[in-house]
C-alpha positions, -999 to +999 in steps of 0.1 A: +000-001+000+015+031-011+019+061+016+006+094-005+014+128+005-022+145+012-030+119+041+000+128+059-007+166+056-043+158+066-030+140+099-006+169+106-035+195+105-055+176+130-028+184+157-010+217+141-001+228+177+022+199+183+037+199+149+045+236+150+060+234+187+083+205+175+095+221+142+104+253+166+120+231+188+141+211+162+151+246+147+163+262+181+181+227+185+199+228+156+210+263+158+224+257+190+239+225+179+258+239+148+273+269+165+282+251+196+300+226+176+319+256+155+328+269+189+340+234+200+358+228+170+377+263+174+386+253+212+400+220+202+421+237+175+433+261+200+445+236+226+465+220+196+482+247+185+518+253+195+525+284+214+558+292+196+573+300+228+598+286+254+568+281+279+589+255+304+615+282+310+599+315+309+582+337+336+568+370+341+572+393+369+544+420+372+555+453+390+534+481+401+540+514+421+520+516+452+530+554+457+531+584+435+569+583+441+577+550+423+598+558+392+591+533+368+620+540+343+644+538+373+630+507+386+629+491+351+666+499+343+675+484+378+655+453+374+668+446+339+704+451+353+699+428+380+681+399+360+708+401+332+735+396+357+723+365+369+742+335+353+711+312+347+692+340+330+692+335+291+673+369+283+651+394+303+629+423+287+604+449+297+569+450+282+534+455+291+517+423+278+520+388+289+516+362+262+489+337+267+471+358+292+449+382+276+472+409+293+480+436+266+472+460+237+454+449+209+449+473+181+439+469+142+467+468+118+465+475+081+484+492+050+462+521+047+464+551+071+425+557+067+418+523+081+403+506+050+415+478+028+428+445+050+434+449+083+443+425+113+439+427+150+472+424+164+487+423+198+514+447+205+541+437+227+566+466+237+602+451+238+636+460+239+666+446+221+664+415+241+629+409+232+634+381+209+655+363+227+634+364+260+606+351+236+628+325+221+612+332+188+638+334+159+635+358+129+630+343+095+636+377+077+650+411+083+669+422+116+663+428+153+659+461+171+692+480+178+696+492+212+696+530+200+661+522+184+645+514+216+633+545+235+611+553+266+578+562+258+568+598+259+531+595+253+500+576+263+503+552+237+534+528+232+532+532+193+534+569+190+570+572+192+583+544+170+590+543+133+599+504+129+584+471+142+590+435+139+560+412+130+551+375+131+548+355+097+509+354+106+506+392+103+533+391+071+509+366+052+476+385+064+489+421+050+513+411+023+499+380+006+524+382-021+555+379+003+567+416+004+562+422+041+600+433+049+603+468+044+566+473+039+546+504+054+518+497+080+495+515+104+484+509+137+450+520+141+455+547+114+483+562+130+516+572+118+536+548+092+556+522+106+583+500+086+584+462+090+622+456+097+619+420+107+598+389+103+597+363+130+583+328+132+547+326+143+543+326+183+510+334+205+506+368+220+486+379+251+451+376+232+437+348+214+407+363+194+412+360+155+443+344+147+465+334+178+497+344+161+488+380+149+516+397+174+537+429+165+569+439+186+573+475+193+609+490+202+597+509+231+597+510+271+564+519+283+569+540+316+534+557+313+510+536+333+528+529+366+533+494+360+555+470+337+561+433+330+593+418+332+598+388+307+624+366+317+638+334+300+659+310+321+683+282+313+666+246+313+659+234+349+666+268+366+633+287+363+621+281+398+656+290+416+659+321+394+623+332+401+626+325+439+661+349+437+645+375+416+616+378+440+634+381+469+660+407+456+633+430+434+606+429+465+633+443+486+645+470+464+614+488+456+603+509+485+574+524+466+565+494+443+555+457+448+554+426+430+520+421+418+523+383+405+547+360+387+531+339+363+550+313+345+542+305+308+537+271+316+509+282+341+496+307+319+494+277+290+478+254+314+450+279+324+445+289+285+438+251+280+418+245+310+395+275+300+392+259+266+385+226+277+358+239+302+344+256+272+343+223+253+325+205+283+299+233+289+288+233+252+288+196+250+265+193+280+243+219+268+238+205+233+234+172+249+204+185+271+188+203+243+192+173+219+177+151+246+145+174+251+141+177+214+141+139+211+116+136+239+094+164+221+095+141+190+088+109+210+060+125+228+044+141+197+046+106+177+033+086+209+003+111+211-006+107+173-005+071+179-025+069+207-052+093+191-054+074+159-058+037+172-091+035+153-078+049+121-047+027+122-070-005+128-091+004+097-060+006+077-049-025+087-082-041+081-082-029+046-049-042+036-023-020+052+009-040+061+029-032+092+056-016+071+031+006+058+020+019+091+057+025+102+064+044+068+033+065+075+044+078+108+081+081+097+072+102+068+049+123+089+078+127+113+102+135+085+078+162+072+079+182+107+116+174+109+124+186+075+105+220+083+124+223+114+157+215+099+152+245+071+142+268+098+170+258+120+193+263+091+185+299+086+186+305+123+220+289+125+235+311+097+219+342+114+232+334+149+266+326+131+266+360+113+259+379+146+287+361+165+312+370+135+301+406+135+299+412+175+326+386+187+349+382+158+345+345+154+350+333+121+322+329+099+303+294+104+314+270+078+289+249+058+302+219+069+291+223+105+255+230+091+254+199+070+267+176+098+244+192+123+214+186+100+226+153+093+229+143+131+198+158+143+178+143+112+189+108+120+184+112+160+152+129+155+139+097+131+150+074+156+131+092+182+101+084+161+109+047+154+095+032+185+062+050+184+060+042+145+064+001+154+041+005+184+015+018+158+025-012+135+014-035+162-022-023+164-043-052+152-072-049+125-097-060+152-094-029+170-115-012+139-145-034+148-141-032+186-141+008+185-168+012+159 
């Protein structure tokens, strides 16, 4: 016995409220599932990305003034001289940003002063001539900053008093896709022209939004804000001893300042990965709950339909419908509701993905996530309707005569 479309639509019209509610539930579940899967994919990618830094041998000391008499420039000079005198310190620099911690400046970087054209959100790391060694990132092109190019900051912004910068390969590829970054001119937030004198291997900066490797090194010592970060790289196996000595010495020499905290890059990376893992677990739990409730909704609607149509099912069995015909009828009926929900959910998924891209800077939602989400939700939803459909198929033809 064939299953025609008209009887299916007529059956749905008898209970339109349930069908509409399930359609909306499927649409909302798909929108959450797809966008959550995309966020989970990005989080897993973040965890797998190499930092590009010598995390196991590097620590940071964040120093802040506690009175107006704290002289940042003098304190920076004394601290660097002490740290660089230690035999187990490979390199030390001063900055106002800590990689892997979201602590630092981030500004749009582009090739045009008016801000139009291609731009990237770049982390800005002020460093001196030992910045590259402290970060343990090699140059792949160009040169390092000279000592005479590193000057104390004289204004409220760390990039207004410089003319040259060093960028990562990620920035170079984004702004100069044809490979002519070295010697190129760029602008930070539409400011004065800056010349790229060096390109380094990719490494993670403070912020991980957008590309984690979009980092720019600036040849300046920031003294404007009353605090500074000492980035110190040690010889392998000596980090703890160097950190203990440095905390004791620097803590005792700054009468008007204090050590705020001393994170290691290993700890920062561990906290970063923990945050990404927590996000993965949270989104997985939320989507699992929504998927479960969606399946219960579909199961409940089909169970109600079977229970309210026992007589009609018995009549169809009495006139020759086989068990397979009854199962096919309810599965196709569920497929119609499911298809409407998936189509509406696809539009909602794209709208939410576009909103996240515009407001949070997330990458555009890929079609693979949408197609995979529709396939998974479609299969799960059809399985949820399978048991009620089999129950309908077990209704005997004699029910038609008993209920007349």
